[in-house]
C-alpha positions in Angstrom: 129.4 75.6 98.4 129.6 79.3 97.7 126.9 81.6 98.9 125.7 84.9 97.3 124.1 86.6 100.3 124.9 87.6 103.9 122.9 85.1 105.9 122.7 87.4 109.0 121.1 90.2 106.9 118.4 87.7 105.6 117.0 87.4 109.2 116.5 91.1 109.9 115.8 94.3 108.2 118.4 95.4 105.7 120.6 98.1 107.2 120.4 99.9 103.9 116.6 100.5 104.3 115.8 100.2 108.0 116.5 103.8 109.0 115.3 105.6 105.9 112.4 108.0 106.0 109.1 107.3 104.3 109.2 107.9 100.6 106.5 110.3 99.3 104.1 109.1 96.7 105.3 111.8 94.3 108.9 110.8 94.6 108.0 107.1 94.4 106.0 107.5 91.2 108.7 109.7 89.6 111.3 107.1 90.3 109.0 104.3 89.2 108.4 106.1 85.9 112.1 106.1 85.3 112.4 102.4 85.9 109.4 101.7 83.6 111.3 103.4 80.8 114.2 101.1 81.4 112.0 98.1 81.5 110.6 99.1 78.1 114.2 99.3 76.8 114.9 95.9 78.3 111.8 94.6 76.4 113.1 95.8 73.0 116.5 94.5 73.8 115.2 91.0 74.8 113.3 90.7 71.6 116.2 92.0 69.5 118.7 89.7 71.1 116.4 86.7 71.6 117.2 86.7 75.3 115.5 84.1 77.5 115.0 85.3 81.1 113.4 83.7 84.1 112.7 85.6 87.3 111.5 83.7 90.4 109.6 85.5 93.1 109.4 83.7 96.5 109.2 84.8 100.1 107.0 85.2 103.1 103.3 85.5 102.5 102.3 89.2 102.4 105.9 90.3 101.8 105.0 92.2 98.7 105.8 89.9 95.8 102.6 90.6 93.9 103.0 94.4 94.1 106.5 94.2 92.6 105.3 91.9 89.8 102.4 94.2 89.0 104.8 97.2 88.8 107.2 95.3 86.6 104.6 94.3 84.1 102.1 97.2 84.0 104.0 99.2 81.3 105.4 96.4 79.1 103.9 93.9 76.7 102.4 90.7 78.2 103.7 88.9 75.0 107.2 89.6 76.2 106.8 89.6 80.0 104.7 86.6 81.0 103.6 85.9 84.5 103.2 82.3 85.6 101.2 81.7 88.8 100.4 78.0 88.9 97.6 76.5 91.0 98.0 73.4 93.1 99.0 70.5 90.9 96.3 68.3 89.4 96.1 64.6 90.0 97.8 64.0 86.6 100.5 66.5 87.4 101.2 64.8 90.7 102.2 61.7 88.7 104.7 63.6 86.6 108.4 64.4 87.3 108.2 67.2 89.8 109.8 69.9 87.6 107.8 68.8 84.5 104.9 71.3 84.8 107.3 74.2 85.1 109.2 73.4 81.9 106.3 74.1 79.6 106.2 77.7 80.8 109.9 78.4 80.2 110.7 81.3 77.9 111.3 81.1 74.2 113.6 83.6 72.5 112.7 87.2 73.4 110.7 86.4 76.5 110.9 87.2 80.2 108.9 84.7 82.3 108.1 85.7 85.9 107.2 82.9 88.2 104.9 84.1 91.0 105.9 81.2 93.3 107.8 78.4 91.5 109.3 75.0 91.9 110.4 76.2 95.3 107.0 75.4 96.6 108.5 72.0 97.5 111.0 73.7 99.8 108.4 75.9 101.4 104.7 75.2 101.7 104.9 71.6 100.7 107.6 70.9 103.3 105.8 72.8 106.1 102.3 71.6 105.3 103.3 68.0 104.7 102.2 68.0 101.0 105.3 66.0 100.1 107.3 63.2 101.6 110.6 63.8 103.3 112.3 61.8 100.6 110.7 64.0 97.9 111.8 67.1 99.9 115.4 65.9 100.3 115.6 64.9 96.7 114.5 68.3 95.6 117.1 70.1 97.7 119.8 67.8 96.4 118.9 68.0 92.7 117.7 71.6 92.4 121.2 73.3 92.2 122.3 71.0 89.4 119.0 71.4 87.6 119.3 75.2 87.8 122.9 75.2 86.6 121.8 73.2 83.6 119.1 75.8 82.9 121.7 78.6 83.1 124.3 76.7 81.0 121.7 76.3 78.3 121.7 80.1 77.9 118.7 81.1 80.1 119.2 84.0 82.6 117.8 82.8 85.9 117.2 85.3 88.7 115.8 84.4 92.1 114.2 86.8 94.6 113.2 86.1 98.2 111.0 88.7 99.9 111.4 89.0 103.6 109.0 90.8 106.0 108.9 91.2 109.7 106.5 89.4 111.9 104.8 92.7 112.9 104.4 93.9 109.3 103.1 90.6 108.2 100.5 90.6 111.0 99.4 94.2 110.0 99.0 93.2 106.3 97.0 90.1 107.1 94.8 92.1 109.4 94.3 94.6 106.7 93.2 91.9 104.3 90.5 90.8 106.7 88.8 94.2 106.9 89.6 95.7 103.4 87.1 94.6 100.8 89.6 95.3 98.1 92.0 92.8 99.6 89.9 90.0 101.0 90.5 87.9 97.9 94.2 87.7 98.9 93.4 86.0 102.1 93.5 82.2 102.2 93.7 79.4 104.7 97.4 79.0 103.8 98.0 82.6 104.8 96.6 81.8 108.2 98.9 78.8 108.5 101.9 80.8 107.4 101.1 83.3 110.1 100.7 80.7 112.7 103.8 78.7 111.6 106.2 81.5 111.3 109.1 79.6 112.7 108.4 76.4 110.7 108.6 78.6 107.6 111.8 80.2 108.9 113.4 76.8 109.3 112.3 75.8 105.8 113.7 79.0 104.4 117.0 78.5 106.1 117.3 74.9 104.8 116.4 76.1 101.3 119.0 78.8 101.3 121.7 76.4 102.6 121.0 74.0 99.8 120.2 76.3 96.8 121.9 79.7 97.4 124.8 79.0 95.1 127.3 81.3 93.3 125.8 80.3 89.9 122.2 80.7 91.1 122.1 83.0 94.2 119.1 84.2 96.2 118.7 87.9 96.2 116.8 89.0 99.4 114.4 92.0 99.3 113.5 93.7 102.5 109.8 94.1 102.1 108.5 96.1 105.1 108.5 99.3 103.1 106.5 98.5 100.0 107.5 101.5 97.9 111.2 101.1 98.6 111.0 97.3 98.1 109.5 97.8 94.6 112.0 100.4 93.5 115.0 98.5 94.9 113.9 95.1 93.4 113.2 96.5 89.9 116.4 98.5 89.9 118.4 95.4 91.0 116.7 93.3 88.3 117.6 95.8 85.6 121.2 95.9 86.9 121.6 92.1 86.4 120.7 92.2 82.6 123.3 93.6 80.2 120.6 95.3 78.0 121.3 98.1 75.7 119.0 100.7 74.2 117.9 99.5 70.7 117.6 102.2 68.1 114.0 102.4 66.9 112.8 103.8 63.6 111.3 107.3 63.6 107.5 107.1 63.8 105.1 109.6 62.4 101.3 109.4 62.5 99.9 109.0 59.0 97.3 111.4 57.8 93.8 110.0 58.2 92.0 108.9 55.0 89.3 111.0 53.5 85.8 110.3 54.5 84.9 109.1 51.0 81.2 109.8 51.5 81.0 108.1 55.0 78.4 109.5 57.3 77.9 108.7 61.0 74.8 106.5 61.3 71.8 107.6 63.2 72.1 104.6 65.5 71.0 104.4 69.2 74.3 103.4 70.7 74.0 101.8 74.1 76.1 104.3 76.0 77.0 103.3 79.5 75.7 105.6 82.3 78.0 108.6 83.1 78.1 108.0 86.9 81.5 109.7 87.4 
C-alpha cells in the first residue's frame, strides 16, 4: 500500500514549523485576509463548475480543528460551505449500515462539505472507548479505503486532515478550558479520557494511518501547537489541492434609491436596545 506522508514526522513537531518565531497578530490577520479572498474565489468556482468537495477534519482533542474550520467558513456562504458535526448516533442510526448516516450529508454540485469529525470516529474514539466491537473496528479499517476510492471515482474531491498536538500543549489547552468561562463549553468527559489515554489514542491513530493513508486518499498532517500557523498552513494547503480558477463576475453598481413618494417616518416608540457600549 502506498502512503502519502512521512510517518516519523507525524509523531513529532513538523521541522518546517518547530523553530519559527511567533507570528504577530497583525501579520497573521493580513495573511488570513489574503486566504479569505482565495476561499471566496474557490466558492464562485465550485458553484460555476458544480464541484463536489468533502474535507475531513480529525485529530487529537484540542489540536485546533475547530479554529481552522471557523476561519475557513467565516467569510464564505454557508449555502456553499456546509459544516457537519454529527452527535453520537441515535438508537435507530446504530441499526443502520455504519456509513449510512454520513451519506445524507454528502455534497451536491457546487458544495463544499466540512466534516468536523467523521466516519473515522470508529477508528478513534469508538475503538479506544469500546463503543464498537473489534469485528466492527476491523471491518471498518478493511473496507474504508475501498469505500473512499469509490467516493473519489464518482467525482467527489475528498481531502483528509489530521491535527497533531504535543502532550504539553494539549494539557495547557485543556487546563485553559477549565478556567476560561468562554471555553468551558468545549470541555467534555471525552476530553478528560483523551488526555488520560494519550497512548491508547496514539496506537489507534497509528493503526488508522496504516490502513487508510493511501495514495488515492492520503492523510495530510497539520502540526497544531502554533494555532496561527496551523490555520494559515492548513487553509493554504487546502486551496493548493483544488484546481480552482477565478470566475469573471459581472460589474456591480448600486442602483439609485427610489423616491420617497410621500413616505414619512412614523412617530413610533421603537424599542431601542440599551447603548451599554
